[in-house]
C-alpha positions as CSV (number, residue, x, y, z in Angstrom):
1,X,-5.7,114.2,-20.9
2,X,-2.4,115.8,-21.9
3,X,-1.7,119.4,-23.0
4,X,-1.9,118.7,-26.7
5,X,-5.2,116.8,-26.5
6,X,-6.8,119.6,-24.5
7,X,-5.5,122.6,-26.4
8,X,-6.1,121.3,-29.9
9,X,-9.0,118.8,-29.9
10,X,-9.3,116.5,-33.0
11,X,-11.7,117.4,-35.8
12,X,-13.8,114.3,-34.8
13,X,-14.8,116.2,-31.7
14,X,-16.9,118.8,-33.6
15,X,-19.9,117.7,-31.5
16,X,-18.0,118.5,-28.3
17,X,-17.2,122.1,-29.6
18,X,-20.8,122.6,-30.6
19,X,-22.3,121.4,-27.4
20,X,-19.8,123.3,-25.2
21,X,-20.2,126.5,-27.4
22,X,-24.0,126.4,-27.2
23,X,-24.0,126.0,-23.4
24,X,-21.4,128.8,-23.1
25,X,-23.4,131.2,-25.3
26,X,-26.7,130.6,-23.5
27,X,-25.0,131.0,-20.1
28,X,-23.2,134.2,-21.1
29,X,-26.2,136.0,-22.5
30,X,-28.7,134.9,-19.8
31,X,-26.5,135.8,-16.8
32,X,-25.6,139.2,-18.2
33,X,-28.9,140.1,-19.9
34,X,-30.0,142.9,-17.4
35,X,-26.8,144.8,-18.2
36,X,-27.4,144.3,-21.9
37,X,-30.8,145.9,-21.5
38,X,-29.3,148.9,-19.7
39,X,-26.7,149.2,-22.5
40,X,-29.5,149.3,-25.1
41,X,-31.4,152.0,-23.2
42,X,-28.3,154.1,-22.9
43,X,-27.5,153.9,-26.6
44,X,-31.0,155.0,-27.7
45,X,-31.4,158.3,-29.5
46,X,-34.2,159.3,-27.1
47,X,-33.7,157.3,-23.9
48,X,-36.9,158.4,-22.3
49,X,-37.7,158.3,-18.5
50,X,-36.0,154.8,-18.3
51,X,-32.7,156.1,-19.7
52,X,-30.1,158.8,-19.0
53,X,-27.6,158.7,-16.2
54,X,-25.2,155.9,-15.2
55,X,-25.5,152.2,-15.4
56,X,-26.9,151.9,-11.8
57,X,-29.3,154.8,-12.3
58,X,-30.8,153.3,-15.5
59,X,-31.2,149.8,-14.0
60,X,-32.8,151.2,-10.9
61,X,-35.3,153.3,-12.8
62,X,-36.2,150.4,-15.1
63,X,-37.1,148.2,-12.0
64,X,-39.0,151.0,-10.2
65,X,-40.9,152.3,-13.2
66,X,-41.5,149.1,-15.2
67,X,-41.3,146.2,-12.7
68,X,-38.7,143.8,-11.4
69,X,-38.7,141.6,-14.5
70,X,-38.4,144.4,-17.0
71,X,-34.5,144.1,-17.4
72,X,-34.9,140.5,-18.6
73,X,-37.7,141.1,-21.1
74,X,-36.7,139.6,-24.5
75,X,-34.4,137.0,-23.0
76,X,-36.2,134.2,-24.8
77,X,-35.0,135.5,-28.2
78,X,-31.4,135.4,-27.0
79,X,-31.8,131.8,-25.7
80,X,-33.2,130.7,-29.1
81,X,-30.5,132.5,-31.0
82,X,-27.4,132.1,-28.8
83,X,-27.4,128.3,-28.7
84,X,-27.0,127.5,-32.4
85,X,-25.0,130.7,-33.1
86,X,-22.4,129.9,-30.5
87,X,-22.4,126.3,-31.4
88,X,-21.3,127.3,-35.0
89,X,-19.0,130.0,-33.6
90,X,-16.8,127.8,-31.4
91,X,-16.9,124.7,-33.6
92,X,-15.9,126.7,-36.6
93,X,-13.1,128.5,-34.7
94,X,-11.6,125.3,-33.3
95,X,-11.8,123.5,-36.6
96,X,-10.2,126.3,-38.5
97,X,-7.5,126.8,-35.9
98,X,-6.7,123.1,-35.8
99,X,-6.4,123.0,-39.6
100,X,-4.5,126.3,-40.1
101,X,-1.9,125.8,-37.4
102,X,0.8,123.3,-38.2
103,X,4.5,122.6,-38.2
104,X,5.0,124.5,-41.5
105,X,3.6,127.7,-40.1
106,X,6.1,129.8,-38.1
107,X,5.0,130.4,-34.5
108,X,5.0,134.2,-34.9
109,X,2.0,133.9,-37.3
110,X,-0.2,131.9,-34.8
111,X,-2.0,135.0,-33.6
112,X,-2.9,135.9,-37.2
113,X,-4.5,132.5,-37.5
114,X,-6.5,133.0,-34.3
115,X,-7.8,136.3,-35.8
116,X,-8.6,134.8,-39.2
117,X,-10.5,131.9,-37.6
118,X,-12.4,134.3,-35.4
119,X,-13.4,136.4,-38.5
120,X,-14.9,133.4,-40.3
121,X,-16.6,132.1,-37.2
122,X,-18.2,135.5,-36.7
123,X,-19.8,135.5,-40.2
124,X,-21.6,132.3,-39.3
125,X,-22.5,133.4,-35.8
126,X,-24.0,136.8,-36.9
127,X,-26.0,135.1,-39.6
128,X,-27.9,133.2,-37.0
129,X,-27.8,135.8,-34.2
130,X,-28.9,138.9,-36.1
131,X,-32.7,138.3,-36.1
132,X,-32.6,137.5,-32.4
133,X,-30.7,140.8,-31.8
134,X,-33.4,142.7,-33.6
135,X,-36.3,141.2,-31.6
136,X,-34.3,141.4,-28.3
137,X,-33.5,145.1,-28.7
138,X,-37.0,146.1,-29.7
139,X,-38.3,144.5,-26.6
140,X,-35.6,146.2,-24.5
141,X,-36.5,149.7,-25.5
142,X,-38.5,152.1,-23.3
143,X,-42.2,151.9,-23.8
144,X,-41.9,149.0,-26.3
145,X,-45.2,148.3,-28.0
146,X,-44.4,144.5,-28.2
147,X,-45.7,142.1,-25.5
148,X,-43.4,139.1,-26.1
149,X,-40.9,137.6,-28.5
150,X,-43.4,135.9,-30.8
151,X,-45.6,139.0,-31.2
152,X,-42.6,141.2,-31.9
153,X,-41.3,138.7,-34.5
154,X,-44.7,138.6,-36.3
155,X,-45.1,142.4,-36.2
156,X,-41.6,143.1,-37.6
157,X,-42.1,140.5,-40.4
158,X,-45.6,141.8,-41.3
159,X,-44.8,145.5,-41.3
160,X,-41.1,145.6,-42.5
161,X,-40.5,142.3,-44.2
162,X,-37.7,139.7,-43.6
163,X,-35.1,142.3,-44.6
164,X,-35.7,144.1,-41.3
165,X,-34.0,141.2,-39.5
166,X,-30.8,141.7,-41.4
167,X,-30.9,145.5,-41.8
168,X,-28.0,145.7,-39.4
169,X,-26.1,142.6,-40.6
170,X,-23.3,144.5,-42.4
171,X,-22.9,146.8,-39.4
172,X,-22.9,143.9,-37.1
173,X,-20.2,142.2,-39.2
174,X,-18.3,145.5,-39.4
175,X,-18.4,145.6,-35.6
176,X,-18.0,141.9,-34.7
177,X,-15.2,141.0,-37.2
178,X,-12.8,143.4,-35.6
179,X,-14.3,142.7,-32.2
180,X,-13.8,139.0,-32.4
181,X,-10.4,139.3,-34.0
182,X,-9.3,141.6,-31.1
183,X,-11.1,139.3,-28.7
184,X,-9.4,136.0,-29.8
185,X,-6.0,137.6,-30.2
186,X,-6.2,139.2,-26.8
187,X,-7.5,136.0,-25.3
188,X,-4.6,133.9,-26.7
189,X,-2.1,136.6,-25.7
190,X,-3.6,136.6,-22.1
191,X,-3.5,132.8,-22.0
192,X,0.2,132.9,-22.9
193,X,0.6,135.1,-19.8
194,X,-1.8,133.6,-17.3
195,X,-1.8,130.0,-18.5
196,X,1.6,129.3,-20.2
197,X,1.2,125.5,-19.9
198,X,-2.2,125.6,-21.8
199,X,-3.9,123.3,-19.3
200,X,-7.4,123.5,-18.0
201,X,-7.2,126.4,-15.5
202,X,-10.6,128.1,-14.7
203,X,-9.0,131.2,-13.1
204,X,-6.8,131.8,-16.1
205,X,-9.7,131.3,-18.5
206,X,-11.9,133.8,-16.6
207,X,-9.1,136.5,-16.3
208,X,-8.1,136.1,-20.0
209,X,-11.7,136.2,-21.1
210,X,-12.5,139.3,-19.1
211,X,-9.4,141.2,-20.4
212,X,-10.1,140.3,-24.0
213,X,-13.8,141.2,-23.7
214,X,-13.0,144.6,-22.2
215,X,-10.5,145.6,-24.8
216,X,-12.6,144.4,-27.7
217,X,-15.8,146.1,-26.3
218,X,-14.2,149.5,-25.8
219,X,-12.7,149.5,-29.3
220,X,-16.0,148.7,-31.1
221,X,-18.5,150.8,-29.1
222,X,-19.2,153.3,-31.9
223,X,-20.3,150.5,-34.3
224,X,-22.4,149.0,-31.5
225,X,-24.3,152.3,-31.1
226,X,-25.0,152.4,-34.9
227,X,-26.2,148.7,-34.8
228,X,-28.6,149.5,-32.0
229,X,-30.1,152.4,-34.1
230,X,-30.5,150.2,-37.1
231,X,-32.2,147.4,-35.1
232,X,-34.6,149.7,-33.2
233,X,-35.3,152.5,-35.8
234,X,-36.1,154.6,-32.7
235,X,-37.3,158.2,-32.6
236,X,-39.1,157.9,-36.0
237,X,-35.7,157.6,-37.8
238,X,-35.8,155.7,-41.0
239,X,-32.2,154.6,-41.1
240,X,-30.8,152.4,-43.8
241,X,-27.2,151.2,-43.8
242,X,-24.1,151.9,-41.7
243,X,-23.3,155.3,-43.3
244,X,-26.7,156.7,-42.6
245,X,-26.5,155.3,-39.0
246,X,-23.2,157.2,-38.4
247,X,-24.7,160.4,-39.7
248,X,-27.9,160.1,-37.6
249,X,-26.0,159.3,-34.4
250,X,-23.7,162.3,-34.9
251,X,-26.7,164.6,-35.7
252,X,-28.4,163.6,-32.4
253,X,-25.4,163.3,-30.1
254,X,-22.3,164.7,-31.7
255,X,-19.0,162.8,-31.4
256,X,-19.9,161.8,-27.8
257,X,-22.9,160.0,-29.2
258,X,-20.7,157.3,-30.6
259,X,-19.7,156.3,-27.1
260,X,-23.1,156.1,-25.5
261,X,-23.3,153.2,-23.2
262,X,-19.5,152.6,-23.2
263,X,-19.4,151.8,-19.5
264,X,-22.3,149.5,-19.7
265,X,-20.9,147.7,-22.7
266,X,-17.5,147.1,-21.0
267,X,-19.2,146.1,-17.7
268,X,-21.3,143.7,-19.7
269,X,-18.6,142.2,-21.9
270,X,-16.0,141.6,-19.1
271,X,-18.0,139.2,-17.1
272,X,-19.9,137.9,-20.2
273,X,-16.7,136.8,-22.0
274,X,-15.2,135.5,-18.7
275,X,-18.4,133.4,-18.2
276,X,-18.4,132.3,-21.9
277,X,-14.8,131.2,-22.0
278,X,-14.7,129.5,-18.6
279,X,-18.0,127.7,-19.4
280,X,-16.8,126.7,-22.8
281,X,-13.4,125.5,-21.6
282,X,-15.1,123.6,-18.7
283,X,-17.5,121.6,-21.0
284,X,-14.8,121.2,-23.6
285,X,-12.6,119.5,-20.9
286,X,-15.5,117.5,-19.4
287,X,-17.0,116.3,-22.6
288,X,-13.7,115.4,-24.2
289,X,-12.7,113.6,-20.9
290,X,-15.8,111.5,-21.2
291,X,-14.9,110.6,-24.8
292,X,-11.4,109.5,-23.6
293,X,-13.1,107.3,-20.9
294,X,-15.3,105.6,-23.4
295,X,-12.5,105.0,-25.8
296,X,-10.3,103.6,-23.0
297,X,-13.1,101.3,-21.9
298,X,-13.6,100.0,-25.5
299,X,-9.9,99.5,-25.8
300,X,-9.8,97.4,-22.6
301,X,-12.8,95.3,-23.6
302,X,-11.2,94.6,-27.1
303,X,-7.9,93.8,-25.4
304,X,-9.6,91.3,-23.1
305,X,-11.6,89.7,-25.9
306,X,-8.4,89.3,-28.0
307,X,-6.7,87.7,-25.0
308,X,-9.6,85.4,-24.5
309,X,-9.7,84.3,-28.1
310,X,-5.9,83.7,-28.1
311,X,-6.2,81.6,-25.0
312,X,-9.1,79.6,-26.3
313,X,-7.2,78.8,-29.6
314,X,-4.1,77.5,-27.7
315,X,-5.9,75.7,-24.9
316,X,-8.6,73.1,-25.5
317,X,-11.5,74.4,-23.4
318,X,-13.8,72.3,-21.4
319,X,-17.5,72.5,-22.0
320,X,-17.9,74.9,-19.1
321,X,-15.2,77.2,-20.5
322,X,-16.8,77.1,-23.9
323,X,-20.1,78.1,-22.5
324,X,-18.4,81.0,-20.6
325,X,-16.8,82.4,-23.8
326,X,-20.1,81.9,-25.7
327,X,-22.1,84.0,-23.2
328,X,-19.3,86.6,-23.1
329,X,-19.6,87.1,-26.8
330,X,-23.4,87.0,-27.0
331,X,-24.4,89.0,-23.9
332,X,-25.7,92.5,-24.8
333,X,-23.9,94.0,-21.8
334,X,-20.7,93.3,-19.9
335,X,-22.4,90.7,-17.7
336,X,-19.6,88.2,-17.4
337,X,-16.7,90.6,-18.2
338,X,-15.0,92.1,-15.2
339,X,-13.5,95.3,-16.6
340,X,-11.0,96.9,-14.2
341,X,-8.8,99.9,-14.7
342,X,-5.1,99.7,-13.9
């Protein structure tokens, strides 16, 4: 596979992008889920006995007070949401990038294209992921009354209606649109530095992903704090909308309240985006490589068949040769065809 084929896959490979994106999203969220739970606790208005202190202290208290499996409670919601959300996310990004970039576009505008494609992909991603985020964060809170994902889903729908699952959608978009724009632009800039040949390079993908994730996470932490408040409605607060969330956070924690959980968020996003990009690029490379192998195999078979037909038309075959050609054409598998690769 050459550089152009790897860096800009054809639009016919949407299934490759969706599969690779789904696997990358699930891997990213599952591996880093305990840190995500710590971040949610640290961003709470009233952290409780399981909150307060640094990342290590919060995680240690969660395990000691609530059990070894407490940091991964609610992971099922993320698995269900992250697969389809990231499948849409990456396939949309690659499709838009492939169609928006072209010989007519000056190279200096490429990074604007990456940002625009990331924005559109984020709208689709958050539409799928937002309900999963609501359920996940309610299960992550200290002393959560919900036993499991299904029970939480039913309770929220019964008591607050379907709108509760999208109460933070505008805030999520307000956070994720700049986050993903910064993320994609930073990733592509880092790739130009760590991987100038734009080939499959796992180390470069991990370093670029980690750098992009850290920068984007730090820049959008205040919006993430407001999103957590809207999703959890903790402390008896009845918060509606982003403006109300900003006021409530400031009332409880002042200006510093907007940066609660900053360390945990950066520590979560750096390895998470590194895992996500390296996993995505790996499956993108492997799956597209398999497509190339299949297409090459079909090409060789068709070439051999055309040669056989050409030979049979110029040479009068014996009855044995005729039988061989007949069985080659009628056999459901390549029984009599010896396909070798040069």
